[in-house]
Backbone bond lengths (Angstrom), bond angles and torsions (degrees), N, CA, C in turn:
res aa  C-N    CA-C-N  psi(-1)  N-CA   C-N-CA  omega(-1)  CA-C   N-CA-C  phi
1 E - - - 1.451 - - 1.526 111.17 -
2 E 1.316 116.32 -42.57 1.463 119.80 -177.10 1.524 111.46 -63.22
3 N 1.342 116.49 -40.86 1.457 120.22 -178.70 1.527 111.89 -66.70
4 I 1.323 117.08 -44.87 1.464 119.50 -179.36 1.522 110.16 -67.00
5 Q 1.318 117.14 -34.11 1.463 120.16 177.36 1.528 110.24 -64.81
6 K 1.331 116.91 -41.07 1.470 120.37 176.67 1.525 111.22 -63.50
7 E 1.329 116.61 -39.47 1.465 120.27 179.27 1.529 111.47 -67.33
8 L 1.321 116.94 -38.17 1.464 119.96 176.35 1.530 110.21 -64.43
9 Q 1.320 116.20 -43.10 1.470 120.35 177.75 1.526 109.91 -60.99
10 S 1.317 116.31 -43.38 1.457 121.69 179.24 1.529 111.43 -61.42
11 F 1.328 116.61 -40.04 1.463 121.29 178.34 1.526 110.67 -54.57
12 W 1.337 116.10 -50.97 1.469 120.29 -177.74 1.524 111.19 -72.02
13 D 1.332 117.56 -36.88 1.467 120.71 178.92 1.525 111.15 -62.19
14 E 1.335 116.82 -43.14 1.467 120.61 179.60 1.520 111.96 -62.01
15 L 1.310 116.40 -27.15 1.466 121.37 178.81 1.524 112.34 -90.08
16 H 1.328 116.25 -2.69 1.475 123.37 179.91 1.527 112.02 62.50
17 V 1.317 116.00 35.53 1.458 121.31 178.26 1.527 108.09 -100.64
18 P 1.333 116.92 117.71 1.473 120.90 -178.40 1.531 111.48 -78.04
19 I 1.323 116.00 82.66 1.464 120.04 -171.73 1.525 113.44 -60.85
20 H 1.331 117.78 -32.36 1.471 118.95 -177.98 1.523 111.66 -72.46
21 K 1.320 117.02 -16.75 1.464 120.70 173.05 1.529 109.79 -67.62
22 F 1.326 116.01 -36.28 1.457 120.69 -176.87 1.526 112.81 -89.09
23 Y 1.330 116.75 -28.31 1.470 121.42 -178.43 1.527 109.98 -132.66
24 P 1.333 117.50 65.76 1.472 120.52 -175.04 1.534 114.11 -64.71
25 D 1.312 117.24 -24.27 1.465 120.37 -177.15 1.521 112.96 -93.84
26 N 1.330 117.22 1.32 1.461 120.35 -178.20 1.526 108.76 -121.79
27 P 1.328 117.92 108.20 1.465 120.36 -177.45 1.528 114.32 -70.24
28 A 1.329 117.60 -19.69 1.466 120.35 -179.27 1.531 109.48 -82.70
29 P 1.328 117.68 137.08 1.460 120.02 178.01 1.525 111.05 -66.47
30 P 1.332 117.39 149.42 1.468 120.30 177.22 1.526 111.18 -61.91
31 I 1.306 116.07 150.89 1.464 122.29 178.74 1.523 107.50 -95.14
32 P 1.345 116.94 116.45 1.464 120.10 -177.16 1.523 113.05 -66.98
33 S 1.315 114.81 158.95 1.459 120.96 175.84 1.527 109.95 -76.56
34 E 1.321 115.48 165.29 1.467 120.91 175.40 1.528 110.51 -58.40
35 F 1.326 116.44 -39.02 1.460 120.62 179.81 1.531 110.43 -58.33
36 L 1.336 117.00 -48.53 1.463 119.97 -179.86 1.519 111.68 -64.42
37 L 1.319 116.54 -42.53 1.470 119.78 179.57 1.523 110.78 -62.58
38 N 1.316 117.41 -41.12 1.465 120.83 177.86 1.525 111.12 -67.35
39 H 1.320 116.05 -45.35 1.461 120.38 -177.70 1.529 112.16 -59.69
40 F 1.316 115.90 -41.67 1.465 120.42 -178.01 1.527 112.58 -94.91
41 K 1.323 115.61 13.20 1.465 122.53 173.97 1.537 112.79 55.39
42 R 1.325 115.80 45.72 1.465 121.12 179.15 1.528 110.56 -103.87
43 N 1.337 115.36 58.98 1.462 120.64 177.54 1.518 111.40 -61.29
44 D 1.326 116.92 -31.21 1.458 121.13 177.97 1.524 111.08 -61.96
45 L 1.309 115.74 -43.13 1.462 120.49 -179.66 1.527 110.84 -71.66
46 R 1.324 116.31 -38.27 1.466 119.64 176.53 1.524 110.26 -60.61
47 W 1.344 116.74 -41.95 1.464 121.75 177.66 1.531 110.07 -62.89
48 G 1.326 116.59 -44.11 1.459 120.23 179.35 1.520 112.79 -60.97
49 I 1.316 116.37 -40.59 1.464 121.04 177.84 1.524 109.77 -64.08
50 A 1.325 116.39 -41.53 1.470 120.51 179.07 1.527 111.06 -62.38
51 Q 1.323 117.63 -34.01 1.458 121.03 179.97 1.530 112.17 -64.69
52 F 1.329 116.35 -21.86 1.468 120.84 176.62 1.523 111.71 -90.73
53 G 1.331 117.28 0.98 1.457 120.71 -179.86 1.506 113.19 94.26
54 G 1.328 117.81 13.38 1.457 121.47 178.22 1.514 112.53 109.41
55 R 1.301 114.76 178.12 1.467 120.40 -174.40 1.524 113.11 -66.94
56 D 1.333 117.41 -38.20 1.471 119.43 179.62 1.526 111.16 -64.76
57 S 1.330 116.36 -44.27 1.468 120.25 179.92 1.525 111.11 -65.46
58 L 1.331 116.11 -40.23 1.465 119.46 178.75 1.519 110.75 -65.59
59 S 1.314 117.21 -41.47 1.462 120.86 177.61 1.528 110.52 -57.50
60 H 1.314 115.80 -43.69 1.466 120.40 178.38 1.532 110.51 -63.15
61 A 1.341 116.95 -43.90 1.471 121.43 179.87 1.519 111.51 -63.59
62 L 1.338 117.00 -29.14 1.472 121.35 -180.00 1.527 111.39 -97.52
63 N 1.320 116.32 25.50 1.469 122.46 175.68 1.521 113.63 58.56
64 G 1.317 115.41 43.98 1.457 119.44 172.95 1.510 115.77 90.67
65 A 1.322 117.62 34.06 1.469 120.21 176.09 1.527 108.98 -58.10
66 V 1.318 115.67 141.10 1.463 121.45 178.62 1.526 108.99 -66.06
67 I 1.323 116.28 138.44 1.456 122.17 176.98 1.526 107.95 -106.68
68 I 1.332 116.04 121.99 1.463 119.65 175.92 1.529 107.02 -70.86
69 P 1.335 117.40 126.73 1.471 119.93 -177.08 1.526 112.74 -57.24
70 G 1.311 115.20 146.45 1.451 120.89 178.49 1.522 112.93 -75.62
71 K 1.316 117.04 -27.25 1.463 120.41 178.87 1.523 108.58 -82.07
72 W 1.338 115.76 122.11 1.461 120.79 -176.18 1.526 111.41 -59.47
73 K 1.323 117.54 -35.87 1.471 121.56 179.43 1.530 110.36 -57.52
74 E 1.326 117.20 -37.70 1.464 121.71 178.74 1.525 110.97 -81.45
75 A 1.327 116.31 -42.47 1.464 120.66 -176.02 1.520 111.73 -61.65
76 K 1.325 117.25 -41.86 1.466 119.81 -175.25 1.524 113.02 -69.53
77 E 1.320 117.31 -9.94 1.461 121.25 175.88 1.526 111.99 -81.27
78 L 1.333 117.30 -17.29 1.465 121.22 -179.37 1.527 110.71 -75.25
79 E 1.331 116.38 141.13 1.463 120.53 179.19 1.528 112.36 -59.02
80 I 1.324 117.07 -36.65 1.460 119.93 -178.44 1.530 110.97 -63.83
81 I 1.308 117.90 -38.34 1.460 121.86 179.29 1.523 109.97 -74.89
82 Q 1.310 117.40 -37.46 1.464 120.40 175.28 1.524 110.38 -61.10
83 S 1.331 116.78 -39.19 1.461 121.30 176.73 1.526 110.74 -63.48
84 L 1.322 116.72 -43.77 1.458 121.61 178.80 1.530 110.27 -61.76
85 L 1.316 117.64 -44.56 1.458 121.00 178.90 1.526 111.15 -63.56
86 H 1.320 116.69 -37.41 1.462 120.68 177.53 1.532 110.71 -63.95
87 L 1.322 116.60 -41.60 1.459 120.54 178.56 1.524 111.01 -63.09
88 I 1.318 116.63 -40.10 1.465 120.80 178.43 1.522 110.01 -64.23
89 D 1.332 116.32 -45.22 1.468 120.30 179.96 1.516 112.27 -64.93
90 S 1.332 116.95 -40.17 1.464 120.30 -174.10 1.525 113.44 -72.57
91 D 1.334 117.82 -23.40 1.470 118.21 179.95 1.520 112.27 -107.82
92 G 1.311 116.73 8.50 1.457 119.45 178.51 1.501 114.10 70.00
93 G 1.332 117.33 14.27 1.457 121.03 179.07 1.514 113.95 80.50
94 D 1.343 117.73 15.69 1.466 120.54 -176.18 1.526 114.85 -93.12
95 S 1.302 117.93 -0.02 1.467 119.01 -177.80 1.519 110.87 -103.01
96 A 1.309 115.34 -163.88 1.466 121.25 176.75 1.519 110.67 -61.58
97 C 1.312 117.43 -16.37 1.459 120.10 -179.75 1.513 112.52 -67.87
98 S 1.319 118.44 -23.97 1.456 119.68 -179.78 1.518 111.84 -88.42
99 T 1.309 118.04 -40.63 1.467 122.77 174.90 1.514 108.13 -151.72
100 R 1.298 115.10 162.36 1.459 119.47 177.98 1.521 109.56 -71.41
101 R 1.334 116.32 140.18 1.462 120.66 179.22 1.477 112.80 -64.71
């Protein structure tokens, strides 16, 4: 659990998304959707999530970590995703937001 939690934190940190701004009462980092994991080429993290039985099981193991919705229509309504999209737009897609370093 500790390792996957560190990897989730690293995922958001690399994207420069201040997750605790959006979820101050939840110490566990949000669990990204398959779309985000694929887009940022985080197959390692996707594999780690699968080892816990999927995103719902991992959320339970991390005491209720927020799960980013798999449907883009729902996900893009979240402030955390809006922040990520803003970061991508503001840097022209040249940072970690476009691909993993």
